[in-house]
N, C-alpha and C positions, 0 to 999 in steps of 0.2 A: 326576702330581705332587700332593703333599699340598696341599689348599686353603689351608693356612696358609703355604705357601711361595710367594712371589710370583716370585722369580727364583732360578736355580740355576746354579752353575758346576760342570762335571764334568770332572775330569782335564785342566784347562787348562794348556797350556804355551804360552808366548808368546816370540817372538824379534824383536829389532831387528837385522835382518841375521843375523849369526852369533852375536850376543850374546843369551843366554837371560835374559829378565827375570822370567818366572814359571815355576815348576817344579811341575807336577802338582797344581794347586790345585783343590780341590773345596769348595764353600761354598754353604750354603742361606741365602737372604735372606727373612726372615719378613715377611708382609704386615702393614701397619699397625704397624710397629715401627721403631726406629732401630737400625741396625747400624753400629758404628764400626769403622774399619780403622786400626790403629795400627802403629808400627814405625819404626825409624830411617830417615834419608834414604837413598834409593836401594834400598829393600827391595822395591819393586814395588807400593806402595799405589796410586799414581795410575795406573799401567799397568792394574791390575786394574779400578779403578772406570771407566776409560775404555772398557774392553771391554764394559761392560754396556750402553752405547748406541752402540757401534761408532765412537767417536771416533778410535780407533787406525787405522781404515781409511784415514785421511788421511795416514798416515806411510808413505813409500816403504820397500819391502823388509821391512815388518812381516809376521809370519806367526803364525797361531793354529793350534794343534793342541788339540782338545778341543771341548767344547760349552758354550754358554751359553743358558739357557732363560728365557723370559718367559711365564708361564701355559702351560707345556708346549710352547711353540713355540720352535724353535731359531732364535735371532735371527741366526745366520750362514748359514742355509739360503738356497738360491738364490731361494726364494719370498719371503723376508723383504724388506721395503722399509725401507732405512735411515732415510729421511726420516720415515716413520710411526713407526718405532722411537724416534727422537729426540723425537717429539711425546709418545709414551707414557712415555718415560724421559728426563726433562729433566735439565739439568745447570747447577749454579751454580759458578763458578770461584773460584779463590783471590783474584784481584783483581777488584773490580767492573768490569764492562765495559759501561756504558750507551752506547747509540748517541748520536751528536751530533744528537739530535732532542728534541722536547718530552717531558715526562714521559708525557703521554697517548699519544703516538705510539710511545714505547718499549714500553709495555704492549700496545698494539694491533698491534704489528709482526707477531707470529706469526699473529694472526687474519687480517691482510691477506694474508700469504704463503699462507695456506690458503684464499684467495678468499672469505672471509666479508665480505660487503658490506653487510649489514643494520646501519645506523648505530646503531639502538637496541640491538641485541644487542651490538655492539662496545662501546658506552658502558657498558652494564650489566656486561659482563664485565671491563672495565677497572676499574670501581669495586669490583666484588666482589674482584678480584685484589689491589688495593691494600689493601682491608680485611683480607683474609687474610694479607697480608704486613705488617700492623700499620704501614702507612705512610699510610693515607688521611687521618687527621686532620692529619698534618703537611704534606700537599701538596694538599689538596682545593681550595684557592684559587689554586693556581699550576700547574695541570695543563698549561698551554700555555707554561710557561717551560722552558728547556733543562734536561734531566736532569743535565747536567754541572755545574750550580750546586749540586747536592745535596752534603751531606757524604759522607764515605766510607761510614759506616754506613748512611745513607739510600740511597746508590747500590747497596749490596749488597742491601738489602730491595727496591729497585726491580727488580733483576735476578731476585730470587725471584718478585716479582709478575709479571714478564714470562714467567717459566717457568710459573707457575700459570695464566696466561690461556689457554693452549692445552689445558688439562685433562689434565695428565699423570697417570700412575698411580704412578710412581716418581720420586723426586727425588734426584739425586746431588749431594752437596756435596763439592768438592775443597778442603779446608782453607779454608772460607769466612770464617774469622775471623782468618786469619794477618796481615792488614794493618790490623786494626781495633783501636780502643782498648777497654779493659775494659767501658765502658758499652755501646758498640755490640755487643760480643761477647755480653754478657748478653741484649740484645734479640734477637739472632739465635738464641741458645740457647732462650730462651722461645718463640720462633716455631717452632723445630724441634719442640719438645714439643707444641705446639698442632697443627702440621701432620700429625703422625703419626696423628691421629684419622681423617684422610681419605686420607693418602698413605703409601706405603712410602718410608722414608728410608735412604740410605746416606751416611755421612760419613767422609771421610778426615781425620784430625786428627793433628798432631804433639803435641797437648796432651792428656796422659793424664787430667788433671783434667776436661777437657771431655768426654772419652769417658765418664768415670765419672758425670758429671752428666746427660748426655742420652741415652746409649745403653742399649737393652735387651740387645743382644748386642754382643760385641766380638771381632774377629779380629786376631791378632798375626802380622804378616808379618816375615820376616827373610831377607835374601838371596834373595828371590824365592819363598820357601816359606811356606805357611801353617803356622805352628808350633802354634797353638792357637786354638780357637774355642769360645766358651761364653757363657752369660749373663754380662753385664758384672760383676755383683757377685761371682759365683763366680770369674771369671777374675782379678779384682783381689785378692780375699781368699784364694783357695786355688788358685793356678795349678798346673797338673799338670806343666808342663815347666819345667825349671830355667832354660832360656833366657828364658822368659816372666817368671819371677820376677826374673831378673837385670835385665831391661829395665825392668820396672815399679818396681823399687826403685832405679833410677838407676845401676846398675853399668856400663852402657854405653848408647850411643844419642845 
C-alpha cells in the first residue's frame, strides 16, 4: 500500500441480512488528511465509516464481502484484534456520549481499560488530550465535576479528548456537529483542521458546506454506491458525474 494511504477499502459489499447497504465500494483514505463522506440519508455513509473500525460486527446477521486495510493489514482477518483496531481507529459519534463520571475519569477511561496504572502518566495524558481537544482552558478547574454538566459542544470535545487519550492513528467522525449550535460547530471544525496534522480523519457529514470547509478529499455516496471521489475542491467545482452535480446543487437529497 502507498505510504500516503492510511486505510483502503477494496470491493466492499455489505449486507444487513438480505438488504445490501454497500455495493462494490473501493476507496483510499489518505494519511494526515480529512476525507469527507457526503450523500443523502440512507446512502451507506455511516455503514461505511463503521466498517473501518468494525463497529458493524456488533450487528446480528451483518455480512461483509471485500477487504478493508489499515497500513496494509486486513482489519477483518482472523489475526486482527477488534479491540486493538478500535484503539488505533477511534470514533466520535453524532450525539455526545460522555460517561456519568467526572471529566477526568471520562478521559482516563480508555487508559484504565488498557491496564495503564501509572498515575503520573494517566494525568499527563488526560491533560494533553484535553489540550488537543481545545477544552483544557474551559475545564482545568473542574476536572472532578461530572462531565454531564458540560454543554453539548463541550461534551463533544470531551468525547474527542477521550478518543485521543488512547493514541489513535485514525479518527472517525459520524456527523459530529449534527446536534450542535453554529458556534460549537465552528470549534469542532477548527479542531478537525488542527488534528489532521497528527491524525488521519474521516468525517461523515450531511452538511456540504462543512465538507467544503474541512475536507481535503470528498466521497459522494448514493444508494450504497460510491459515485465519485476526488479532491474536495475539484469535486465541488467540477464534478465528473451528473448525479454528483445534481446533489451538490441541491436538486435532490
